[in-house]
N, C-alpha and C positions, 0 to 999 in steps of 0.2 A: 439870327440866332433864336429869337423867341419863336418864330414860326417853326423852326426844326424842333423845338421842345414841345410844342403843340402836336406835331406829328408823332413824335416818340410816345407821348402819353396817350394819344389816340390808338396808336398801334398796340400798345400794352393793354389798354382797356378792351380792344376788340379780341386780342388774343386770349385773354383771360375769360372773356364771356363766351368764347367759343368752346371752352372746356365743359364737358357735361358735369353739372353740378346736381347731385341728387337723383340722378337716373339710376334706374334698377340695373343691376348686373345682368349681363347677357346670359342665356341659357346655353349650356353645352349639351350635346346628345350623348347618351350612353347606349352602346349596343345591347339589344335584347333580340331574342328569337322566340317567336309564338310557338307553344306546345299543346295549348287546349283552348277552345272556344265553344261556348254553348249557351243556349237559353236555358234558365233555371226558373223554378218557382221556389220563393222563399218567404219567410213571415215578413208581414208588412212592418214589424217594429225593428227588424235587422238594419242597423244604420252603418254596417260595415261596407266600405266602398273600395278599399285598397288595402294592401298588406304584402307580407313577405312570408315565405315558407323556407326555413334554414335547415331542415333536417329531415330524414325519412318519418320520425315520429310526428313532426309537425305536418308533413304531407297526409298522413294518415288521419290525423285530426281535422284537417281542412277537408278532406274528401268526405269524411264522415259527417261533419257539419253541413255540407251542400249537397250531399248525395250525388257526387260525380265520380267518374272514373279518370284518372290521369295516368297514362303509362309514363312513368318518370324513373323507371329502374336504371336508366343510363346516367342520371344526374349524380355528379360527383359532389356531394354537399360540402365538402372541405374546400373544393375550389369554386363551386358554383351556387347559386341560389335561385329560388323562383320569386317572382313578384306577380301580384294578381290585381285586377281591377274588375269591380262588379258595378254595373250601372243599371238604373231603373229606366233609363232612356234606351230603349233596346235596339234603336236605329242608329246609335252612335258606336264607334270603336276606338280602342286605344291604338294608336298608331306609332308612338314614340316616347321615350323615357328620358328625361332631361334633368340637369343639375345646375343649380346656381352655386358654384364651388365656394365663394367667400362665406356665404351664410349657410351653406350645406342644406338647401332646400331641394328635395327630390320631387319630381312632378311627372305624373302620367298624363299625357296629353292625348285628347280624344277629338274626334272629327265626326261630323254628321255624315252618313252614308247615302241617305235618300231612300233606304229600304223601307218598305211598308209592310206590315204584318196584319193578319186577321187571326185573332187569337181568342179562345174561350176565357170566359172570367176565371181567374185562378182560384177562386173560392175565397170565402170569408176569412179575413186576416192573413191572406196571401197576397203576394205581388209578383209579376214577371219581371226577370232582370236577365242581364246579359253578363256573364262571366268570361274573361280572358286570363290565361296564365302564361307567363314569359319565363324562360331561362336566361340567365346573365351571369357574368363574372361576379364572384362573391364581393360584397362591400359590406364592412363591418359596422360603419356608424351610421346607418339609416335608421332614424327614429320614427319617422312619418313620411308617407308618400301622399302628396297632395294630388288631388285630381283637378285638372285644369279645365274650367268653364263648364263644369258639369253639375257639381253638388257643392253645397256649403254646410259646414259643421258635420261632415260625414267622419266616421272612424277609420283609423288605418291600424290593422292588427298585425301581430307577429305570431307565427305558428312555429313552434320549434326553436325558438330562441332562448330557451332556458339554459 
């Protein structure tokens, strides 16, 4: 009987220790569709690396800020929104958008492409960056978009969320 008790306690300890304690929540993928990608030159003090565009007015402000042309007349901003990623590592590309639902963390995930560029010096006070814009189903509660494995302490900005 005593031996049976030891087996029961041992089985209980093993079962409890097999549960994940303190492990981070798994990421879930959110469907995004690329609509724009380009190399840009921007001020070297610009720390914006991600964000959202929630209206046509926000899109106009974004286009004006970075001097780019995005054909987005087909976007229905009441049902859809745009997210963007800007990286100074011009050889990497965003390839998926993730969420950790319990803690509501949104992440734009990047991967290295292996591409190589030969570029001229962008000029004093400037830097080369790569911008990508994606369309997705509208989500109201995104406060910040994290860039995974690329930049620390970057800013996430909302255009047209007034």
